[in-house]
A tleap script that builds the chain and sets N, CA, C and O, in Angstrom:
source leaprc.protein.ff14SB
mol = sequence {
  NMET PRO HIE ARG ILE HIE THR PRO HIE ALA
  ALA ILE GLN GLN ASP SER ALA ASN SER MET
  SER LEU GLN ALA SER SER PHE ASP VAL ILE
  ALA ALA ASN ASP ASP LEU LEU THR GLU ILE
  LEU LEU ARG LEU PRO ILE GLN SER LEU PHE
  GLN PHE LYS SER VAL SER LYS HIE TRP LEU
  SER LEU ILE SER ASP PRO HIE PHE SER ARG
  ARG ARG ARG ASN LEU LYS PRO ASN ALA VAL
  ALA GLY LEU PHE LEU SER PRO VAL ARG THR
  ASP TYR TYR VAL GLU ARG THR PHE GLU PHE
  VAL PRO LEU GLY ASP ASP GLU PHE GLY LEU
  LEU ALA LYS MET PRO LYS ARG CYS PRO VAL
  LEU LEU TRP MET PHE CASN
}
set mol.1.N position { 1.494 -1.327 0.157 }
set mol.1.CA position { 0.086 -0.113 0.156 }
set mol.1.C position { 1.092 1.103 -0.055 }
set mol.1.O position { 2.179 1.050 0.522 }
set mol.2.N position { 0.755 2.278 -0.915 }
set mol.2.CA position { 1.406 2.917 -0.924 }
set mol.2.C position { 1.615 4.331 0.641 }
set mol.2.O position { 0.777 4.730 1.449 }
set mol.3.N position { 2.407 4.524 0.545 }
set mol.3.CA position { 2.454 5.992 1.422 }
set mol.3.C position { 2.469 7.091 1.298 }
set mol.3.O position { 3.189 7.728 0.528 }
set mol.4.N position { 1.894 7.386 1.832 }
set mol.4.CA position { 1.470 9.118 1.862 }
set mol.4.C position { 2.548 10.792 2.489 }
set mol.4.O position { 2.150 11.338 3.517 }
set mol.5.N position { 3.352 11.172 2.016 }
set mol.5.CA position { 4.021 12.656 2.324 }
set mol.5.C position { 3.642 13.523 2.028 }
set mol.5.O position { 3.758 13.666 0.811 }
set mol.6.N position { 3.069 14.509 2.633 }
set mol.6.CA position { 2.703 15.547 2.338 }
set mol.6.C position { 3.664 17.141 2.517 }
set mol.6.O position { 4.356 16.783 3.470 }
set mol.7.N position { 3.953 18.044 2.336 }
set mol.7.CA position { 4.891 18.824 1.777 }
set mol.7.C position { 4.335 20.148 1.539 }
set mol.7.O position { 3.915 20.561 0.457 }
set mol.8.N position { 4.373 20.866 2.797 }
set mol.8.CA position { 3.887 22.671 2.008 }
set mol.8.C position { 4.715 22.703 0.820 }
set mol.8.O position { 5.757 22.200 0.400 }
set mol.9.N position { 3.551 23.734 0.355 }
set mol.9.CA position { 3.937 24.220 -1.000 }
set mol.9.C position { 5.236 25.322 -0.178 }
set mol.9.O position { 6.322 24.754 -0.065 }
set mol.10.N position { 5.191 26.543 0.281 }
set mol.10.CA position { 6.143 27.126 1.718 }
set mol.10.C position { 7.365 26.341 1.478 }
set mol.10.O position { 8.241 26.965 0.880 }
set mol.11.N position { 7.706 24.822 1.879 }
set mol.11.CA position { 8.613 24.399 2.884 }
set mol.11.C position { 9.233 23.819 0.603 }
set mol.11.O position { 8.009 23.934 0.656 }
set mol.12.N position { 9.450 23.657 -0.018 }
set mol.12.CA position { 9.182 23.313 -1.068 }
set mol.12.C position { 9.911 24.633 -1.549 }
set mol.12.O position { 11.116 24.516 -1.776 }
set mol.13.N position { 9.333 25.868 -1.731 }
set mol.13.CA position { 10.160 27.197 -2.110 }
set mol.13.C position { 11.082 27.445 -0.707 }
set mol.13.O position { 10.629 27.339 0.432 }
set mol.14.N position { 12.051 27.691 -0.947 }
set mol.14.CA position { 12.785 28.118 0.090 }
set mol.14.C position { 13.447 29.337 -0.795 }
set mol.14.O position { 13.513 29.538 -2.008 }
set mol.15.N position { 13.991 30.193 0.574 }
set mol.15.CA position { 15.237 31.770 0.234 }
set mol.15.C position { 15.828 31.097 -0.776 }
set mol.15.O position { 15.958 29.877 -0.877 }
set mol.16.N position { 16.364 32.385 -1.909 }
set mol.16.CA position { 17.158 31.565 -2.139 }
set mol.16.C position { 18.226 32.067 -2.096 }
set mol.16.O position { 18.875 31.745 -3.091 }
set mol.17.N position { 18.787 32.745 -1.399 }
set mol.17.CA position { 20.327 33.221 -0.680 }
set mol.17.C position { 20.638 31.877 0.833 }
set mol.17.O position { 21.723 31.390 1.153 }
set mol.18.N position { 19.403 31.640 1.402 }
set mol.18.CA position { 19.664 30.025 1.617 }
set mol.18.C position { 20.027 28.640 1.001 }
set mol.18.O position { 20.887 27.963 1.564 }
set mol.19.N position { 19.398 28.172 -0.159 }
set mol.19.CA position { 19.287 27.409 -0.609 }
set mol.19.C position { 20.763 27.613 -1.850 }
set mol.19.O position { 21.099 26.804 -2.715 }
set mol.20.N position { 21.458 29.085 -1.499 }
set mol.20.CA position { 22.619 29.263 -2.403 }
set mol.20.C position { 24.111 29.003 -1.195 }
set mol.20.O position { 25.274 28.619 -1.069 }
set mol.21.N position { 23.317 29.379 -0.764 }
set mol.21.CA position { 24.596 29.193 0.851 }
set mol.21.C position { 24.758 27.551 1.861 }
set mol.21.O position { 25.557 27.292 2.761 }
set mol.22.N position { 23.870 26.855 1.372 }
set mol.22.CA position { 23.470 25.702 1.086 }
set mol.22.C position { 23.771 24.310 0.596 }
set mol.22.O position { 24.027 23.210 1.085 }
set mol.23.N position { 23.549 25.132 -1.189 }
set mol.23.CA position { 24.563 23.961 -2.208 }
set mol.23.C position { 26.258 24.547 -1.966 }
set mol.23.O position { 27.211 23.797 -1.756 }
set mol.24.N position { 26.325 25.972 -2.052 }
set mol.24.CA position { 28.104 25.910 -1.817 }
set mol.24.C position { 28.887 25.214 -0.278 }
set mol.24.O position { 30.082 24.918 -0.266 }
set mol.25.N position { 28.001 25.042 0.911 }
set mol.25.CA position { 28.375 24.840 1.955 }
set mol.25.C position { 28.544 22.867 1.222 }
set mol.25.O position { 29.559 22.317 0.796 }
set mol.26.N position { 27.353 22.396 1.330 }
set mol.26.CA position { 26.948 20.807 0.802 }
set mol.26.C position { 28.516 21.081 -0.052 }
set mol.26.O position { 29.344 20.208 0.207 }
set mol.27.N position { 28.833 21.811 -0.695 }
set mol.27.CA position { 29.718 21.392 -1.949 }
set mol.27.C position { 31.237 21.352 -1.837 }
set mol.27.O position { 32.059 20.777 -2.550 }
set mol.28.N position { 31.432 22.305 -0.479 }
set mol.28.CA position { 32.800 22.569 0.680 }
set mol.28.C position { 32.763 21.440 0.542 }
set mol.28.O position { 33.569 20.972 -0.262 }
set mol.29.N position { 31.738 20.411 1.317 }
set mol.29.CA position { 32.215 19.301 1.610 }
set mol.29.C position { 32.569 18.194 1.481 }
set mol.29.O position { 33.057 17.358 2.241 }
set mol.30.N position { 32.208 18.225 0.125 }
set mol.30.CA position { 32.258 17.147 -0.734 }
set mol.30.C position { 33.376 17.337 -1.043 }
set mol.30.O position { 34.312 16.679 -0.588 }
set mol.31.N position { 33.482 18.184 -1.797 }
set mol.31.CA position { 34.643 18.382 -2.746 }
set mol.31.C position { 36.025 18.122 -1.658 }
set mol.31.O position { 36.924 17.309 -1.871 }
set mol.32.N position { 35.945 18.817 -0.747 }
set mol.32.CA position { 36.914 18.431 0.478 }
set mol.32.C position { 37.284 17.455 0.727 }
set mol.32.O position { 38.508 17.365 0.627 }
set mol.33.N position { 36.461 16.039 1.230 }
set mol.33.CA position { 36.254 14.863 1.014 }
set mol.33.C position { 36.934 13.704 -0.077 }
set mol.33.O position { 36.330 13.303 -1.072 }
set mol.34.N position { 37.826 13.414 0.182 }
set mol.34.CA position { 37.914 12.719 -1.519 }
set mol.34.C position { 36.954 11.308 -1.904 }
set mol.34.O position { 36.564 10.877 -2.989 }
set mol.35.N position { 36.756 10.769 -0.378 }
set mol.35.CA position { 36.291 8.926 -0.046 }
set mol.35.C position { 34.870 9.322 -0.405 }
set mol.35.O position { 34.150 8.429 -0.851 }
set mol.36.N position { 34.348 10.607 -0.261 }
set mol.36.CA position { 32.716 10.622 -0.785 }
set mol.36.C position { 32.715 11.070 -1.850 }
set mol.36.O position { 31.805 10.535 -2.483 }
set mol.37.N position { 33.582 12.244 -2.818 }
set mol.37.CA position { 33.898 12.475 -3.789 }
set mol.37.C position { 33.303 10.892 -5.148 }
set mol.37.O position { 32.409 10.709 -5.975 }
set mol.38.N position { 34.821 9.935 -4.444 }
set mol.38.CA position { 34.736 9.055 -5.399 }
set mol.38.C position { 33.769 7.846 -5.346 }
set mol.38.O position { 33.911 7.001 -6.230 }
set mol.39.N position { 32.658 7.636 -4.278 }
set mol.39.CA position { 31.862 7.176 -4.058 }
set mol.39.C position { 30.712 7.756 -4.743 }
set mol.39.O position { 29.746 7.077 -5.092 }
set mol.40.N position { 30.810 8.935 -4.923 }
set mol.40.CA position { 29.695 9.026 -5.701 }
set mol.40.C position { 29.999 9.436 -6.930 }
set mol.40.O position { 29.093 9.577 -7.751 }
set mol.41.N position { 31.257 9.684 -7.244 }
set mol.41.CA position { 31.520 9.378 -9.268 }
set mol.41.C position { 31.525 8.100 -9.345 }
set mol.41.O position { 31.584 7.594 -10.465 }
set mol.42.N position { 31.474 7.400 -8.358 }
set mol.42.CA position { 31.114 5.405 -8.563 }
set mol.42.C position { 30.340 4.927 -9.638 }
set mol.42.O position { 30.398 4.038 -10.489 }
set mol.43.N position { 29.320 6.178 -9.159 }
set mol.43.CA position { 27.870 5.299 -9.339 }
set mol.43.C position { 27.555 5.958 -10.772 }
set mol.43.O position { 26.490 5.463 -11.142 }
set mol.44.N position { 28.044 6.889 -11.762 }
set mol.44.CA position { 27.928 7.423 -12.404 }
set mol.44.C position { 27.764 7.084 -13.519 }
set mol.44.O position { 28.846 6.614 -13.871 }
set mol.45.N position { 26.781 6.999 -14.658 }
set mol.45.CA position { 26.864 6.478 -16.096 }
set mol.45.C position { 28.485 6.749 -16.271 }
set mol.45.O position { 29.204 7.434 -15.544 }
set mol.46.N position { 28.886 5.915 -17.597 }
set mol.46.CA position { 30.363 6.355 -17.967 }
set mol.46.C position { 30.855 7.303 -18.169 }
set mol.46.O position { 31.827 7.961 -17.799 }
set mol.47.N position { 29.239 7.374 -19.525 }
set mol.47.CA position { 29.779 8.899 -20.247 }
set mol.47.C position { 29.736 10.292 -19.472 }
set mol.47.O position { 30.275 11.291 -19.947 }
set mol.48.N position { 28.816 10.303 -17.800 }
set mol.48.CA position { 28.924 11.550 -17.533 }
set mol.48.C position { 30.980 11.854 -16.726 }
set mol.48.O position { 31.683 12.865 -16.744 }
set mol.49.N position { 31.276 10.282 -16.086 }
set mol.49.CA position { 32.485 10.045 -16.056 }
set mol.49.C position { 33.311 10.954 -17.168 }
set mol.49.O position { 34.093 11.882 -16.961 }
set mol.50.N position { 33.011 10.554 -18.024 }
set mol.50.CA position { 34.238 11.019 -19.197 }
set mol.50.C position { 33.883 12.573 -19.359 }
set mol.50.O position { 34.690 13.486 -19.185 }
set mol.51.N position { 32.446 12.727 -19.748 }
set mol.51.CA position { 32.704 14.360 -19.620 }
set mol.51.C position { 32.980 15.547 -18.119 }
set mol.51.O position { 32.797 16.761 -18.031 }
set mol.52.N position { 33.617 14.257 -16.838 }
set mol.52.CA position { 33.504 15.195 -15.779 }
set mol.52.C position { 34.927 14.771 -15.437 }
set mol.52.O position { 35.168 15.031 -14.258 }
set mol.53.N position { 36.129 14.104 -16.186 }
set mol.53.CA position { 36.870 14.080 -15.723 }
set mol.53.C position { 37.892 15.595 -16.586 }
set mol.53.O position { 39.111 15.637 -16.757 }
set mol.54.N position { 36.884 16.623 -16.960 }
set mol.54.CA position { 37.528 17.644 -17.816 }
set mol.54.C position { 36.954 18.840 -17.016 }
set mol.54.O position { 36.796 19.956 -17.512 }
set mol.55.N position { 36.577 18.428 -15.400 }
set mol.55.CA position { 35.723 18.935 -14.317 }
set mol.55.C position { 37.344 20.066 -13.647 }
set mol.55.O position { 37.380 21.220 -13.221 }
set mol.56.N position { 38.184 19.272 -13.802 }
set mol.56.CA position { 39.307 19.696 -12.367 }
set mol.56.C position { 40.536 18.772 -12.819 }
set mol.56.O position { 40.240 17.691 -13.328 }
set mol.57.N position { 41.647 19.044 -12.703 }
set mol.57.CA position { 43.208 17.795 -12.973 }
set mol.57.C position { 42.558 17.076 -11.729 }
set mol.57.O position { 42.245 15.913 -11.983 }
set mol.58.N position { 42.309 17.452 -10.566 }
set mol.58.CA position { 41.688 16.680 -9.962 }
set mol.58.C position { 40.905 15.677 -9.701 }
set mol.58.O position { 41.207 14.651 -9.092 }
set mol.59.N position { 39.532 16.062 -10.321 }
set mol.59.CA position { 38.580 14.670 -10.994 }
set mol.59.C position { 38.885 13.774 -11.662 }
set mol.59.O position { 38.481 12.614 -11.747 }
set mol.60.N position { 40.202 14.765 -12.534 }
set mol.60.CA position { 40.330 13.558 -13.625 }
set mol.60.C position { 41.944 12.540 -13.166 }
set mol.60.O position { 42.457 11.777 -13.984 }
set mol.61.N position { 42.429 12.723 -11.956 }
set mol.61.CA position { 43.515 11.724 -11.077 }
set mol.61.C position { 42.610 11.027 -10.418 }
set mol.61.O position { 43.094 9.970 -10.014 }
set mol.62.N position { 40.722 11.272 -9.942 }
set mol.62.CA position { 40.562 10.160 -9.605 }
set mol.62.C position { 39.892 9.513 -10.260 }
set mol.62.O position { 39.844 8.372 -9.799 }
set mol.63.N position { 39.181 9.661 -11.344 }
set mol.63.CA position { 38.573 8.882 -12.162 }
set mol.63.C position { 39.575 7.614 -13.181 }
set mol.63.O position { 39.349 6.532 -13.724 }
set mol.64.N position { 40.466 8.324 -13.048 }
set mol.64.CA position { 41.448 7.787 -13.784 }
set mol.64.C position { 42.376 6.939 -12.967 }
set mol.64.O position { 43.447 7.108 -13.550 }
set mol.65.N position { 42.528 6.393 -12.293 }
set mol.65.CA position { 43.371 6.243 -10.890 }
set mol.65.C position { 42.432 4.728 -11.211 }
set mol.65.O position { 41.223 4.496 -11.234 }
set mol.66.N position { 44.079 3.587 -11.509 }
set mol.66.CA position { 43.112 2.316 -11.838 }
set mol.66.C position { 42.400 1.748 -10.714 }
set mol.66.O position { 41.633 0.810 -10.934 }
set mol.67.N position { 42.576 2.268 -9.337 }
set mol.67.CA position { 41.549 1.739 -8.598 }
set mol.67.C position { 40.063 2.372 -8.607 }
set mol.67.O position { 38.978 1.863 -8.889 }
set mol.68.N position { 40.263 3.097 -8.375 }
set mol.68.CA position { 38.832 3.429 -9.033 }
set mol.68.C position { 37.899 2.955 -10.183 }
set mol.68.O position { 36.669 2.985 -10.176 }
set mol.69.N position { 39.037 2.342 -11.558 }
set mol.69.CA position { 38.845 1.188 -12.299 }
set mol.69.C position { 37.904 0.375 -12.012 }
set mol.69.O position { 36.685 0.281 -12.155 }
set mol.70.N position { 39.003 -0.350 -11.448 }
set mol.70.CA position { 38.878 -1.636 -10.533 }
set mol.70.C position { 37.302 -1.430 -9.676 }
set mol.70.O position { 36.369 -2.211 -9.863 }
set mol.71.N position { 37.200 0.108 -8.450 }
set mol.71.CA position { 36.289 -0.586 -8.071 }
set mol.71.C position { 34.747 0.078 -8.976 }
set mol.71.O position { 33.640 -0.151 -8.488 }
set mol.72.N position { 34.868 0.790 -10.137 }
set mol.72.CA position { 33.875 0.752 -10.536 }
set mol.72.C position { 33.472 -0.955 -11.367 }
set mol.72.O position { 32.317 -1.295 -11.623 }
set mol.73.N position { 34.377 -1.586 -11.584 }
set mol.73.CA position { 34.141 -2.716 -12.416 }
set mol.73.C position { 33.350 -3.891 -11.263 }
set mol.73.O position { 32.489 -4.767 -11.337 }
set mol.74.N position { 33.945 -3.484 -10.553 }
set mol.74.CA position { 33.249 -4.668 -9.161 }
set mol.74.C position { 31.578 -4.210 -8.167 }
set mol.74.O position { 30.873 -4.812 -7.357 }
set mol.75.N position { 31.551 -2.940 -8.771 }
set mol.75.CA position { 30.285 -2.642 -7.700 }
set mol.75.C position { 29.254 -2.901 -8.543 }
set mol.75.O position { 28.912 -2.559 -9.675 }
set mol.76.N position { 28.718 -3.846 -7.368 }
set mol.76.CA position { 26.995 -3.879 -7.672 }
set mol.76.C position { 26.216 -3.214 -8.138 }
set mol.76.O position { 26.528 -2.083 -7.764 }
set mol.77.N position { 25.281 -3.142 -8.794 }
set mol.77.CA position { 24.525 -1.766 -9.072 }
set mol.77.C position { 22.894 -2.560 -8.036 }
set mol.77.O position { 22.213 -3.584 -8.093 }
set mol.78.N position { 22.967 -1.031 -7.024 }
set mol.78.CA position { 21.802 -1.537 -6.244 }
set mol.78.C position { 20.184 -0.851 -7.002 }
set mol.78.O position { 19.683 -0.046 -7.787 }
set mol.79.N position { 20.004 -1.712 -6.212 }
set mol.79.CA position { 18.164 -2.046 -6.564 }
set mol.79.C position { 17.567 -1.073 -6.060 }
set mol.79.O position { 17.788 -0.596 -4.947 }
set mol.80.N position { 16.381 -0.541 -7.230 }
set mol.80.CA position { 15.506 0.793 -6.532 }
set mol.80.C position { 15.023 -0.155 -6.011 }
set mol.80.O position { 14.889 -1.332 -6.345 }
set mol.81.N position { 14.541 0.900 -4.441 }
set mol.81.CA position { 13.015 -0.089 -3.610 }
set mol.81.C position { 12.176 0.551 -3.805 }
set mol.81.O position { 11.080 0.230 -3.344 }
set mol.82.N position { 12.319 1.716 -4.559 }
set mol.82.CA position { 10.725 1.919 -4.678 }
set mol.82.C position { 10.533 3.022 -4.846 }
set mol.82.O position { 11.241 3.748 -4.150 }
set mol.83.N position { 9.328 3.887 -5.994 }
set mol.83.CA position { 9.322 5.125 -6.939 }
set mol.83.C position { 7.956 5.964 -5.740 }
set mol.83.O position { 6.906 5.428 -5.383 }
set mol.84.N position { 8.663 7.962 -5.198 }
set mol.84.CA position { 7.776 8.079 -4.861 }
set mol.84.C position { 7.096 9.083 -6.098 }
set mol.84.O position { 7.706 9.835 -6.858 }
set mol.85.N position { 5.859 8.862 -6.032 }
set mol.85.CA position { 4.834 9.141 -6.999 }
set mol.85.C position { 3.628 10.478 -6.735 }
set mol.85.O position { 2.486 10.473 -6.275 }
set mol.86.N position { 4.776 11.872 -7.427 }
set mol.86.CA position { 3.173 13.195 -7.564 }
set mol.86.C position { 2.788 13.291 -8.958 }
set mol.86.O position { 3.299 13.410 -10.072 }
set mol.87.N position { 1.652 13.184 -8.394 }
set mol.87.CA position { 0.296 13.585 -9.415 }
set mol.87.C position { 0.650 15.253 -9.916 }
set mol.87.O position { 0.441 16.225 -9.191 }
set mol.88.N position { 1.244 15.322 -11.351 }
set mol.88.CA position { 1.729 16.831 -11.773 }
set mol.88.C position { 0.389 17.851 -12.264 }
set mol.88.O position { -0.543 17.622 -13.035 }
set mol.89.N position { 0.591 18.544 -11.803 }
set mol.89.CA position { -0.730 19.968 -11.618 }
set mol.89.C position { -0.218 20.818 -12.766 }
set mol.89.O position { 1.005 20.710 -12.849 }
set mol.90.N position { -0.681 21.536 -13.579 }
set mol.90.CA position { -1.066 22.943 -13.948 }
set mol.90.C position { -1.182 24.204 -12.713 }
set mol.90.O position { -0.369 25.099 -12.481 }
set mol.91.N position { -1.960 24.032 -12.312 }
set mol.91.CA position { -2.311 25.109 -11.013 }
set mol.91.C position { -1.561 25.025 -9.960 }
set mol.91.O position { -0.855 24.048 -9.712 }
set mol.92.N position { -1.654 26.067 -9.235 }
set mol.92.CA position { -0.815 26.370 -7.816 }
set mol.92.C position { -1.928 25.673 -6.800 }
set mol.92.O position { -3.146 25.558 -6.661 }
set mol.93.N position { -0.657 25.284 -6.179 }
set mol.93.CA position { -1.792 24.244 -4.926 }
set mol.93.C position { -1.341 24.790 -3.691 }
set mol.93.O position { -0.313 25.412 -3.960 }
set mol.94.N position { -1.578 24.872 -2.511 }
set mol.94.CA position { -0.631 24.881 -1.402 }
set mol.94.C position { 0.730 23.731 -1.061 }
set mol.94.O position { 1.937 23.955 -0.962 }
set mol.95.N position { -0.327 21.999 -0.897 }
set mol.95.CA position { -0.102 21.243 -0.401 }
set mol.95.C position { 0.324 20.273 -1.521 }
set mol.95.O position { -0.608 20.033 -2.288 }
set mol.96.N position { 1.521 19.629 -1.832 }
set mol.96.CA position { 1.625 18.240 -2.760 }
set mol.96.C position { 2.347 17.253 -1.921 }
set mol.96.O position { 3.248 17.260 -1.082 }
set mol.97.N position { 1.485 16.313 -2.566 }
set mol.97.CA position { 0.946 15.290 -1.878 }
set mol.97.C position { 1.513 13.484 -2.780 }
set mol.97.O position { 0.848 12.950 -3.668 }
set mol.98.N position { 2.868 12.906 -2.195 }
set mol.98.CA position { 3.730 12.067 -3.001 }
set mol.98.C position { 3.092 10.873 -2.075 }
set mol.98.O position { 2.641 11.013 -0.938 }
set mol.99.N position { 3.144 9.993 -2.633 }
set mol.99.CA position { 3.074 8.415 -2.376 }
set mol.99.C position { 4.021 7.298 -3.029 }
set mol.99.O position { 4.304 6.985 -4.186 }
set mol.100.N position { 4.285 6.961 -2.087 }
set mol.100.CA position { 5.299 5.704 -2.155 }
set mol.100.C position { 5.415 4.603 -1.908 }
set mol.100.O position { 5.356 4.199 -0.747 }
set mol.101.N position { 5.703 3.461 -3.405 }
set mol.101.CA position { 5.304 2.176 -3.997 }
set mol.101.C position { 6.213 1.385 -4.175 }
set mol.101.O position { 6.868 1.120 -5.184 }
set mol.102.N position { 6.245 0.975 -3.080 }
set mol.102.CA position { 7.888 -0.071 -2.681 }
set mol.102.C position { 7.433 -0.784 -3.934 }
set mol.102.O position { 6.309 -1.084 -4.336 }
set mol.103.N position { 8.737 -0.978 -4.468 }
set mol.103.CA position { 9.368 -2.535 -5.512 }
set mol.103.C position { 9.322 -3.715 -4.628 }
set mol.103.O position { 9.571 -3.747 -3.423 }
set mol.104.N position { 8.983 -4.631 -5.369 }
set mol.104.CA position { 9.267 -5.759 -4.276 }
set mol.104.C position { 9.509 -6.937 -5.350 }
set mol.104.O position { 9.389 -6.577 -6.521 }
set mol.105.N position { 9.819 -8.233 -5.139 }
set mol.105.CA position { 9.659 -8.873 -6.777 }
set mol.105.C position { 9.057 -9.260 -7.488 }
set mol.105.O position { 9.500 -10.058 -8.314 }
set mol.106.N position { 7.683 -8.833 -7.475 }
set mol.106.CA position { 6.029 -8.704 -8.221 }
set mol.106.C position { 6.930 -8.496 -9.704 }
set mol.106.O position { 7.687 -7.572 -9.405 }
set mol.107.N position { 7.088 -8.694 -10.446 }
set mol.107.CA position { 7.446 -7.394 -11.584 }
set mol.107.C position { 5.966 -6.510 -12.070 }
set mol.107.O position { 6.002 -5.404 -12.610 }
set mol.108.N position { 4.538 -7.367 -11.704 }
set mol.108.CA position { 3.945 -6.535 -12.831 }
set mol.108.C position { 2.650 -6.108 -11.362 }
set mol.108.O position { 1.457 -5.823 -11.465 }
set mol.109.N position { 3.455 -6.220 -10.207 }
set mol.109.CA position { 2.597 -5.528 -9.198 }
set mol.109.C position { 2.707 -3.921 -9.192 }
set mol.109.O position { 1.647 -3.298 -9.240 }
set mol.110.N position { 3.598 -3.397 -9.150 }
set mol.110.CA position { 3.474 -1.960 -9.112 }
set mol.110.C position { 2.363 -1.185 -10.254 }
set mol.110.O position { 1.757 -0.124 -10.103 }
set mol.111.N position { 2.346 -2.367 -11.715 }
set mol.111.CA position { 0.814 -1.485 -12.224 }
set mol.111.C position { 0.224 -1.330 -11.177 }
set mol.111.O position { 0.062 -0.300 -10.523 }
set mol.112.N position { -0.164 -2.510 -10.965 }
set mol.112.CA position { -1.416 -2.969 -9.764 }
set mol.112.C position { -1.378 -1.449 -9.114 }
set mol.112.O position { -2.357 -0.730 -9.315 }
set mol.113.N position { -0.630 -1.109 -8.591 }
set mol.113.CA position { -0.844 -0.482 -7.419 }
set mol.113.C position { 0.192 1.312 -8.036 }
set mol.113.O position { 0.662 2.203 -7.329 }
set mol.114.N position { 0.183 1.227 -8.926 }
set mol.114.CA position { 0.119 3.010 -9.426 }
set mol.114.C position { -1.300 3.462 -9.661 }
set mol.114.O position { -2.275 2.874 -10.129 }
set mol.115.N position { -1.113 4.759 -9.167 }
set mol.115.CA position { -2.387 5.229 -9.280 }
set mol.115.C position { -3.326 5.724 -10.288 }
set mol.115.O position { -2.873 6.352 -11.244 }
set mol.116.N position { -4.409 5.540 -10.196 }
set mol.116.CA position { -5.043 6.011 -11.702 }
set mol.116.C position { -5.236 6.885 -11.934 }
set mol.116.O position { -5.990 6.781 -12.901 }
set mol.117.N position { -5.026 8.301 -11.642 }
set mol.117.CA position { -4.747 9.649 -12.402 }
set mol.117.C position { -3.375 9.482 -13.065 }
set mol.117.O position { -2.353 8.914 -12.680 }
set mol.118.N position { -3.757 10.344 -14.497 }
set mol.118.CA position { -2.082 10.550 -14.907 }
set mol.118.C position { -2.474 12.200 -15.074 }
set mol.118.O position { -3.439 12.833 -14.644 }
set mol.119.N position { -1.479 12.553 -15.765 }
set mol.119.CA position { 0.060 12.007 -15.653 }
set mol.119.C position { 0.398 11.913 -13.527 }
set mol.119.O position { -0.245 12.298 -12.550 }
set mol.120.N position { 1.875 11.110 -13.745 }
set mol.120.CA position { 2.153 11.355 -12.651 }
set mol.120.C position { 3.929 11.844 -12.906 }
set mol.120.O position { 4.449 11.927 -14.019 }
set mol.121.N position { 4.328 12.002 -12.159 }
set mol.121.CA position { 5.923 12.342 -11.773 }
set mol.121.C position { 6.270 11.217 -11.472 }
set mol.121.O position { 5.405 10.751 -10.731 }
set mol.122.N position { 7.223 10.375 -11.671 }
set mol.122.CA position { 7.967 9.151 -10.737 }
set mol.122.C position { 9.081 10.108 -10.460 }
set mol.122.O position { 9.506 11.087 -11.073 }
set mol.123.N position { 9.471 9.435 -9.184 }
set mol.123.CA position { 10.832 10.019 -8.486 }
set mol.123.C position { 11.292 8.199 -7.842 }
set mol.123.O position { 10.642 7.445 -7.118 }
set mol.124.N position { 12.453 8.047 -8.399 }
set mol.124.CA position { 12.976 6.870 -8.121 }
set mol.124.C position { 13.884 6.868 -6.275 }
set mol.124.O position { 14.824 7.616 -6.004 }
set mol.125.N position { 13.373 6.018 -5.457 }
set mol.125.CA position { 14.469 6.345 -4.614 }
set mol.125.C position { 14.722 4.721 -4.092 }
set mol.125.O position { 14.040 3.697 -4.073 }
set mol.126.N position { 16.493 5.217 -3.568 }
set mol.126.CA position { 17.212 4.767 -2.941 }
set mol.126.C position { 17.153 3.465 -2.459 }
set mol.126.O position { 18.047 3.035 -1.730 }
savepdb mol mol.pdb
quit
């Protein structure tokens, strides 16, 4: 059964100055931690890695490292645990509703759990 998560519209819209400050501090934390940056890079598609080699010499050295290549080759893909569904609306509304639909072993069970309203915005959750 889907779980409902309600988020007020005001909470979704953040002050742009606070948002930029948060983004900058998050970037600084990740950029200063090679282990964290490597873990993130390991999970990116190979095409993105080719593009990100040109971001900086540091990123090039991390991605080109033979140890990185071995770890990426041995990385097992994580299974998607479920989906967050949100109705897509063109009108303004105060509250956004998300439904979490867990994915199990049943391949076709998801279709029975999908809300009947359309269109729906899908969010993958791992």
